[in-house]
C-alpha positions in Angstrom: 56.3 15.8 38.9 53.9 19.1 39.2 52.6 20.2 42.6 48.9 20.3 40.8 46.7 17.9 42.0 45.6 15.5 39.4 43.1 12.5 39.3 43.5 10.1 37.4 40.4 8.9 35.9 40.9 5.3 34.9 38.1 2.4 33.5 37.6 -0.3 30.9 35.9 0.6 27.9 32.1 0.4 28.2 32.5 1.0 31.9 30.7 4.8 31.8 34.5 6.2 32.1 33.4 8.9 29.3 29.9 10.1 31.1 31.7 10.4 34.3 34.1 12.6 33.0 31.3 14.5 31.1 29.4 14.3 34.8 32.4 15.2 36.9 34.0 18.0 34.6 32.8 20.9 33.6 32.8 21.4 30.1 31.1 24.5 29.8 34.3 26.6 31.7 35.3 29.3 29.5 38.9 29.5 28.1 41.8 30.3 31.4 38.6 30.1 33.9 41.5 27.6 35.8 45.0 28.2 37.4 46.5 25.6 34.7 48.9 26.6 32.5 47.9 24.4 29.6 44.8 21.7 29.8 46.0 18.8 27.3 43.2 17.3 25.0 43.2 14.1 27.8 42.6 16.8 30.5 39.5 18.3 31.9 38.5 20.5 35.1 36.5 18.9 38.2 35.8 21.4 41.1 36.3 20.4 45.2 34.0 21.2 47.7 35.4 22.7 50.6 34.1 24.9 53.8 35.9 28.3 52.4 37.3 30.5 55.2 35.0 33.4 54.4 32.3 31.3 56.2 34.8 31.6 59.6 36.0 35.0 59.2 32.3 36.5 58.4 33.6 37.6 54.5 31.2 35.4 52.2 29.8 38.4 50.6 33.0 39.6 49.5 35.3 36.4 48.9 36.0 36.9 45.0 38.3 33.8 43.9 40.1 34.1 40.9 39.1 30.4 39.8 36.2 28.3 40.8 33.5 30.0 43.0 32.3 30.6 46.5 28.7 30.9 47.7 27.9 30.9 51.3 31.3 30.0 52.1 31.1 26.3 49.8 34.2 26.9 47.8 34.7 25.2 44.5 38.5 24.6 43.7 39.2 23.5 40.3 41.5 20.5 39.7 42.9 18.6 37.1 40.8 15.1 36.0 43.2 13.4 33.5 41.4 11.4 31.3 43.8 8.3 31.4 42.9 5.5 28.2 44.2 2.4 27.2 42.7 0.0 30.6 43.0 -3.4 28.7 44.4 -6.7 30.1 47.9 -7.0 29.7 48.4 -3.3 29.5 51.9 -3.9 31.3 53.0 -6.1 28.4 52.4 -3.3 25.9 48.9 -4.5 24.8 46.2 -2.1 23.6 47.6 1.1 24.3 49.2 -0.5 26.9 52.2 1.7 27.1 50.5 5.1 26.7 48.0 4.2 29.9 51.5 3.6 32.0 52.8 7.4 30.7 49.8 8.7 31.7 49.7 6.9 34.7 52.9 8.2 36.6 51.0 11.8 36.1 48.6 11.3 38.5 48.4 12.0 42.0 45.1 9.8 43.0 43.3 7.6 40.9 39.6 7.7 40.3 38.7 3.7 38.9 35.4 3.7 37.6 33.8 0.2 38.0 31.1 -1.2 35.7 28.6 -2.8 38.5 25.7 -3.4 36.9 28.4 -6.7 35.7 27.2 -6.1 32.3 30.5 -5.4 30.0 33.1 -7.6 30.2 36.7 -7.2 30.5 37.4 -5.4 27.2 33.7 -3.7 28.3 31.9 -5.9 25.3 28.3 -6.1 26.3 27.4 -9.4 28.2 25.6 -10.4 31.3 26.6 -11.8 34.7 30.1 -10.7 35.1 32.0 -10.0 38.1 33.5 -6.9 38.5 35.7 -7.7 41.3 37.7 -8.9 38.3 38.1 -5.4 37.2 39.4 -4.4 40.2 41.8 -7.1 41.3 43.6 -7.5 37.2 43.6 -3.2 37.5 46.2 -3.7 40.9 48.0 -6.3 39.0 48.7 -4.2 35.6 50.3 -1.5 37.8 52.1 -3.8 40.4 53.3 -5.7 37.6 54.8 -2.5 35.8 56.7 -1.1 38.3 57.7 -4.3 39.8 59.4 -5.5 36.4 60.8 -2.2 36.2 62.9 -3.1 39.7 63.7 -6.2 39.9 65.5 -6.2 36.1 67.8 -3.6 37.3 67.8 -5.3 40.5 71.8 -6.4 40.4 72.6 -2.9 39.6 70.8 -1.1 42.8 72.1 -3.4 44.4 75.9 -2.8 43.7 75.1 0.6 43.7 73.7 0.3 47.5 77.2 -1.2 48.6 79.6 1.0 46.4 78.0 4.3 47.9 76.5 3.1 51.1 74.0 4.8 50.3 70.2 3.9 52.8 67.8 2.2 51.1 65.5 4.9 50.7 67.6 6.8 48.6 68.9 4.5 46.5 64.6 3.3 45.7 63.5 7.0 45.5 66.0 7.3 42.4 64.8 4.1 40.3 61.4 5.0 41.3 61.8 8.9 40.7 60.0 7.9 37.2 57.4 8.0 38.7 57.0 11.3 40.5 58.2 9.4 43.5 59.2 11.7 46.7 61.7 10.3 49.2 58.7 10.7 51.8 56.2 8.2 49.8 58.9 5.8 49.7 60.0 6.2 53.1 56.3 6.0 54.0 55.7 3.0 52.0 58.8 1.4 54.1 57.6 2.2 57.1 54.1 0.5 56.3 55.7 -3.3 56.1 57.9 -2.8 59.4 60.8 -1.5 57.5 63.7 1.4 58.6 66.6 2.3 57.8 69.3 0.5 57.6 68.0 -1.6 55.3 70.1 -4.3 53.1 68.6 -4.3 49.9 71.6 -7.3 48.7 69.4 -9.8 51.1 65.8 -9.0 49.7 64.0 -11.7 47.0 61.7 -11.7 45.0 58.9 -11.6 47.2 60.4 -9.1 49.7 60.1 -6.8 46.3 56.8 -7.6 45.6 55.8 -7.0 48.7 57.8 -4.1 48.5 55.7 -2.9 45.6 52.7 -3.2 47.4 53.2 -0.9 49.7 54.3 1.5 47.7 51.1 1.4 45.4 48.7 2.1 48.1 51.1 4.9 49.1 52.3 6.3 45.6 48.6 5.4 43.7 46.1 5.1 46.7 42.8 4.8 44.8 38.9 5.7 44.6 35.9 3.1 43.2 33.5 5.1 41.4 30.7 1.4 42.0 29.4 3.2 38.3 26.1 2.4 36.6 23.9 2.1 40.3 20.8 2.3 38.8 20.5 -0.8 36.9 18.6 -3.6 38.7 22.1 -5.6 38.7 24.0 -3.7 40.7 23.1 -4.2 44.4 24.7 -7.4 44.7 28.0 -6.6 43.1 28.2 -3.8 44.8 27.9 -6.0 48.4 30.8 -8.2 46.9 33.0 -5.8 46.3 32.5 -3.3 49.6 33.3 -7.8 50.9 36.3 -7.9 49.1 37.8 -5.1 50.2 36.8 -3.3 52.8 40.2 -1.0 52.7 39.3 0.7 50.0 37.6 3.8 49.2 34.2 3.3 47.1 31.6 6.0 46.3 28.0 4.2 44.5 27.6 6.7 41.3 25.2 7.1 38.3 27.5 9.3 35.8 24.7 9.1 33.5 22.0 10.2 36.1 24.3 13.4 36.9 24.4 14.0 33.0 21.1 13.6 32.9 20.6 16.0 35.9 22.4 18.5 34.5 20.7 18.6 30.7 17.3 18.6 32.3 18.0 22.0 34.1 19.8 23.3 31.7 16.9 23.1 30.0 14.5 24.3 32.5 12.9 21.3 33.6 14.5 21.3 37.2 16.3 23.5 39.9 18.8 21.0 40.5 22.3 21.7 42.4 25.6 19.6 42.2 25.6 17.0 45.3 22.2 17.1 46.2 20.0 14.2 47.2 16.7 15.9 45.2 15.7 18.6 42.8 13.0 20.6 42.5 10.1 20.3 39.6 7.4 22.6 38.3 4.8 20.1 40.0 6.7 20.0 43.9 6.3 23.7 43.8 3.7 25.4 46.3 0.3 27.2 44.2 2.8 30.2 44.8 5.3 29.5 43.3 3.6 28.2 40.1 2.8 31.8 39.4 6.5 33.1 39.5 9.2 30.1 38.5 10.5 29.9 35.3 10.4 25.9 35.5 8.9 24.0 32.8 6.2 21.9 33.2 7.3 18.3 32.3 5.3 15.7 30.1 4.1 12.1 31.5 7.0 10.6 29.9 9.7 12.7 31.2 8.4 12.8 34.9 8.6 9.1 35.0 12.2 9.1 33.9 12.7 12.2 36.7 10.7 9.8 39.1 12.2 6.9 38.8 15.9 8.5 39.0 15.1 10.1 42.3 13.9 6.6 43.3 16.4 4.2 42.1 19.6 6.7 42.9 19.2 9.8 44.8 16.7 8.7 47.7 19.1 5.4 47.5 22.3 6.7 47.7 22.0 10.7 48.2 23.6 12.0 45.7 25.0 10.7 42.1 28.0 9.8 43.5 29.9 12.7 41.3 31.1 15.3 43.6 31.2 12.5 46.5 34.3 10.7 44.7 36.1 14.1 43.7 35.9 15.1 47.0 37.2 11.5 48.6 39.8 11.7 45.7 41.5 15.2 47.1 41.2 14.1 50.9 42.4 10.3 50.6 45.4 12.0 48.9 45.5 14.7 51.9 45.8 17.5 49.7 45.5 21.0 51.5 43.7 24.3 50.2 46.4 27.1 51.3 45.0 30.7 50.3 48.2 33.4 50.3 47.2 37.0 51.2 48.3 40.1 51.1 46.4 41.3 54.5 45.4 39.1 57.6 42.5 41.4 58.7 40.9 42.0 55.8 41.8 38.9 54.0 42.8 40.9 51.1 45.2 39.4 48.5 45.7 43.4 46.9 47.0 46.7 48.0 43.7 48.3 47.6 42.5 45.8 50.1 40.4 44.4 47.6 40.3 40.4 46.0 39.6 39.0 49.5 40.4 35.0 49.3 41.2 35.4 46.1 43.8 32.7 45.3 43.5 29.2 47.2 46.2 26.1 45.8 46.0 22.4 47.1 48.9 21.4 48.3 50.5 17.7 49.4 50.6 17.3 53.1 53.9 17.8 54.6 54.0 20.6 52.6 56.7 23.2 54.3 56.0 27.1 54.3 59.0 28.3 52.4 58.6 25.6 49.7 54.9 26.9 49.8 56.2 30.7 48.7 58.5 28.6 45.8 55.4 27.1 44.6 53.5 31.1 44.6 56.3 31.9 42.7 60.5 31.4 42.6 60.9 35.1 44.1 58.9 34.4 46.9 61.2 31.8 47.5 64.8 34.1 46.7 63.2 37.2 48.5 61.8 35.6 51.8 61.8 36.9 54.8 59.2 36.0 56.8 55.8 34.1 57.1 52.7 35.0 59.5 49.1 32.7 60.0 45.9 34.6 60.3 46.9 35.5 64.3 49.8 36.9 63.0 51.9 34.8 64.2 55.3 33.8 63.0 55.4 30.9 61.0 58.5 28.5 60.8 60.1 27.9 56.9 60.0 24.3 57.9 56.7 24.1 59.3 54.4 21.9 57.8 51.3 23.3 56.2 47.9 22.5 57.8 44.2 23.5 58.6 45.1 25.5 61.1 47.5 27.4 59.5 46.3 27.3 55.7 46.2 31.2 55.7 49.5 32.9 54.9 51.2 36.5 54.6 54.9 36.3 53.0 56.8 39.2 53.4 59.8 39.4 51.4 62.9 41.6 50.8 61.4 43.7 48.1 58.4 44.4 50.5 60.1 45.3 53.3 62.0 48.1 51.8 59.3 49.5 50.1 57.7 49.6 53.9 60.2 51.3 55.3 60.6 54.0 51.9 57.3 54.5 52.8 57.9 55.1 56.3 60.4 58.0 55.9 58.7 59.3 53.6 56.0 59.7 56.0 58.3 61.0 58.8 59.9 63.5 56.3 56.8 65.0 55.7 55.6 64.9 59.2 58.6 67.2 59.6 
């Protein structure tokens, strides 16, 4: 499985998933303006907003990201967003585009489920009234659960015989059977610990209820889910939001209005408003002072547009604090506990090249638990092959197996090739002094 963070965007037809993807991803990004080797047709580029170290180390004016952007210490880091199509009841049995849906799903690290909380579309995405959106959340979980459980249970006899013949621990046996879902051993161990199971574990005594219990735990760890409660601008949404919050208190959920975000971006591009994604307000010509109106480039809005903008401001921005799109992306990244890491070549200047420029140029999001030398291999195989040591921001040596955290996420690597080059330069300088 790729170490690049992938957010799987799922939702039934007409839930607003297409609008959410348009609002969340940068469709205007230039080709190649992201650190991914390929971008498939069903993958877009969204941006995770986080505080950049340039602010802490007084380098904001010099910070120059290779990908994304950084303004006043606020860094937008590109992430992949996968459009997972084919979500219908019966997907685990191959109905609709079920097989494609499940195959796409296994590439995602975290799921973002766009739910139509207006209740105006049924489970098939058909127009209706009074539909209970709680059903959408429940059957999605049941579909993914059935998919994984059925794949395990039909092979359970082989799993038991494998453990008996090899004397292998249960976590290794289960990890191999779940490897098709991009599962690391740490995920299996966490799933077992969450249901109070630790080695030694005898799989031969497990019943189907035990396997169901494990699969539920595995889903929570492997496919954590953020609920994007979409269409909050509809009058029927408030009651449904309250009911969903009561039914699923442990879920991460964000009220969103994808259409509002798309509309605000459009008005901004046409010069009618000043607006920054994620803000709780926007500025129109009428919001300007008399002095500002003299120099502003904002266009005046007609009465119809003024009415639409004021309605959006009242129903979405003032009520919920934003359209929720950027908040949902941020929640998805942080729910999976990915950590931004900044490799540099100089710990004083934070530069990424020999000339002393390109301050904090590179940044990579890595999973929690990633070790220092493991990260070196993620950057380039040669960094791992010729690895000598790594240093943190204060110059302290980092252990190869040290886990990367937010407190040691600026790293300088020294390799055998670099060390040899430094020695040669030192010898040349000594010869010149002679």
